[in-house]
N, C-alpha and C positions, 0 to 999 in steps of 0.2 A: 505493499499500500505506499501511497505517496502523499506525504499531507503538509499542507501549509499551516505554521501556526501564525499570527499576527500577535505581535505584543510579545515576542519570543523572549524578548531580554528582561521582560517584566516579571514580578514576583510568581504567579502562576504560571505564566506561559513558560519559563524557563524549567519550571518543575515538569510541566507536561512534556517539552521537548524532551527532558532525560529520560522520562519513561517510555515515549513513542520510540526512541531510538533504541532501549533495551528491549521493546517488543518487535523490533524488527523493520519498524518502517523507515522509509527515505523521507526527511524532514527539512523542509525549508522554512527558515526563522526570519520573519521580516519586522524591523524595529527602527524608530527614527532616533532611539536613545535620548529623547526628550524626559523620559522618566525612568526607563528599563536602564539596567547596566550590564557591559557587555562580560563583565566578571561573571556574572549568573549562568553565562553559557560556557564556563570553563571547561564543564564535563563533555560539553558537545562539541565545541570546536574542534577540529582535529581528527573527528571522525569521518570517515570517508561517505557516511551515509547522510551528512548534516552540511547544509549550505546557508549561510548567512547572508541577507541582504538588508543593508541600513537604507531604508527608504522611508518616506512620507506617504502614510496612504491617502493623504489629500493630493497628492501628485501620482496619478496611476502611471505616469509614464516610467516612474522609478522603478517600478515592480511587476507591472503588468504581465511581462512575458513569462515570469515565474509559474503562474497559473495554468501552463500549457501542462497536459496529462497529468493533472492532478486529481485525486480521488475524493479528497477530504480537506475540508478549510475548516481549521478551529480558529474563530474570530474572538481573539482575547483583548485586542488592543483597544483602549479606553483611557478616559481622564477618571481615574477612579474617587477623587475627592469631591465630595459632597459639599462642602464647605465653600470648594472654588467655584462649583456650579452656582450657586447663588450670586456670589461676586460678580463672575463673568458668564453670563447665561449665554451669550451668543457664540464663544468660544467652545463651550461645553457642548452645545448643539454639533457643531462642525466636528468637534472631534469624537462624538459619539453616535452621530446621527449620519452626517455626512459621508463620514468615513465609511460607516456600515453600507452605505449605499454604493458606493465605489466596491467595494467587498463583493457585495452581491451581484453587480453588474459583471465584475471578473469572472465569478463563479458561472454567473449564465453564458456568457461568452464563450467560455472554456468548456462546458459540460461537466462541471463538477458534481459528483454525485452527491455530496452531503455536505452543508454548511451547518458547523455548530457554532451556536451564538452564546456568549457569556452575558448572560443577564444578570439580575440582582433582585434580592428580597424586597428592594427599596420601591419596586414597582408596584407593591401592593398599598404603599403609604401607611396610614393609622389603621391596622386590619381591625374589622368587625369581629372576627373569629379566630382564636387561637389554640393550636396550632392554625396555622394558614394554609389551606389546600389550594392547588392550579387553579382551582374552578373561582376562588374569591375575586370580585370585582378589582380593576386595577385603577389604584385612585392615589398616585404619587403626590407627595408633599414637597419636592424636591425637584428641582430642574434635571438633577442626576437620574431621579427615577423617572422624570419625564421622558427623559432622551433614552433611557433603556425600554421602558414600554413602546416608544414608537418605533426603535430598531427592531422590536420583538416584532411588530405589526408587519413590517416592511419583510423581515425573513419569512414569515408565514405566509405572506402573501405571494412572495417570488416560488414559494415551493407549490401553492395552489394554482399560479398562473404559468409557471414555467417549466414545472415537472422534476425538479430538483426535490431532495429530502431537505429539511430543515429541522436540526434539535436546539430547542430553547432550554438552557439549564438556569435556573433562577438560583443563583448561589448566595447562600448566609454570608456571614462574615468569616473568609477563608484567612488561617493564620498559619504560620510556620517559618522554617529558615528562608532569609532573603527579603523579608518583609521590611518594606522602607515606609510605610505611612499607616495610620491607625493608632487606637489607643494604647495597645502594647509597646509599639515603637515611640509613640508620643512619651507615656510614661518613664520608659528607660532614658530618654535623651535627656528629660527634664529634671530625672532624680541624678544623673551624673552631673549635672550642671549646679544642681543643689539638692544636696543628699539630706537637707533637714525639713523640706517643705516641697509638697507637692500640689500643684494645680490641678483641678479637676474640672472638665469643662461641663457644666449642668450640674445636678444636686445629688448625681452617684447613683441614684436609683434606676436609670437606664438598664434596663435587664434586656439581653440578646443572646442568640446562640452563634457559638463559634464551632468552625469546623478544621482541623488540621489538614494541611495543604495535601498531605501523601492521599488522605481518604477522600478530598474532593477530584484529585485526578483519577484515582480508582473509580470513583462514582461516575466522571466524564467518559472512561474508556467501556466501563459497563455498559451505560446508556447507548453509547455508538453502536456497540456489538447488538444490542437488543433492536435496534432501530434499523439496523441493515439486516440482519436476519429476519425480521417480522415483515421485512417490507413496507414500514411506515412511511407515509409522505411527510408527515409532521408531527412533533411529538414535543412536550412540555413537561419539564421535571423541576420539582424543588429538590436543592441539595443543601442539606444543612445537618445539623445534630438533632438527638432526641433530648435534649436538655438545654439549659439557658444559664446565665450569670449576669449579676450586675456588674457597672461599672465600679463601684466602690471595691467589690470582692476582687475585680480584676488589679485593682490598684494593691489591694492586699498581699495579693499573689506575686506580683512584680516587686514590691517593697521586699517581701520575705526571701524570694529568690537572690535580691541583690545583697542580701544579709543585712539590710538596714534595719535600724530602729529609732524612735523617738521623732518619727516623720508626721509634719503636721500637713493635714488633706485641708485645703482651700477650694471650696467649690464655686464655681463662677455659671450660674444657671442664665441661661440667655432667652428663657422665656417663663412665664408666670407657672408652668408645670414643670421646670425643672430640665428641660431640653438641653442640651450643650450648644445648640446653634438652630437658627430658622431652618425647617425643613430634616430635622433630626429625627428620625422616627423612635420612638420612647420604648416601644415593647415589640421584639420580633422573635418568634419562634417559627419555623416553617414546619408544615405536615409532611412527612417524605414517605407517607405508606406508599403513594403511586411507584416511587422509584425502587422502594423496597421490595414491593411485589412484583413488578416486571423484571429486575435485574437480578435480585438476590443481593444485592449490595448492603452492608452494613458498615456504620462508622465504626473503627476501631478505637476511637478517643471520646470522652464526651467533652464537652466544651472547657470543663476547668483543666484537665489533663492537656488539653490545645492550647490553653492561654500559659499553662507553665512550662510546656515543652518550649513553645515558641520564645517566652522570656529567657530560657536557658540557652536557648540557639543564638538568638540576638546578642545576647552578652558575650557570648564568644566570639560572635562576629565583630563586635564594636569595641571589645576591650573591656576589662572591669574595674575600671577608675572609679573610685569611693566605693567599693563594695567593701564590706566589714565582715566581721567573723559571727554574727549574730544569725543563729538558724531556726530560732523558734517563732512563735508568731508574732508580727511586727508590732511595735506599741507606737500609739501617737500621742503627743502633746494634748492636742484636741481638734476638732474638725470646725472650720470656719467657713462661712459664706462670705463672699464678696459679689459686690454687683460691677 
């Protein structure tokens, strides 16, 4: 099988590239390196089965030829920062929707069998039902969520109109080695700067599901196998965990993993109901019954284990400055709210 991975030098993309090569795929990775890092592909570069193209997906002339004779496209390239989407909505639209249209057109013109689109739990917005099933209405509350919902619609429409297959995967919060955004990375960087105080966006009660990246990649490949074997034209799956944790619990895990004590938590809620920023979904737990039933996939780590393993991995990658010798439950001077 020949596959293209967009966003190949990014967090999930690089882990997917590694796994595809292990499975015997021939892989072409495309990334403009605006957020991805070439070092994420250290395991792949040098392999005779891997080719890297540094190209901007907004400029098809830089990569269009790579789509010839490709079987599957894994479209992971996107700007994942919800806060950025609030500040720069038009840029976010182009990075997440216009880019997806270019990828779909390239796939259509080259008769690609299957497009796998990396969507997000944010398409549901504030869900009426938790755990949230795939049949829940899409009511995003952020520009990021809206762009993912729009791109989903285009992918599924291309499948119905042009005969290609489309698999939409609505990922929960995916974490693990190489992660360079999100709450775990943010906490580690803040604590390395000041090990006595941690600023927490929101009131700490936000509760969400976290899935380790190896589990996410396994779910992705299981879903691909099922869609191809079942001959389905289109499919949508939630990819998440069976449990969830609060932001305050994540702070405790990171502080404990770093061996710190007497850390003061300073909360900065951006909304009256304690969200971290406008557009932040406060409660997220996906219903994963459908993908478990169809593919037999099960997450191997729960949310707390995924957060802890990620914190340990990132500390190894980033260095352990300010790490002390305390390994018990972290103690805090007090919790404080700041406007």
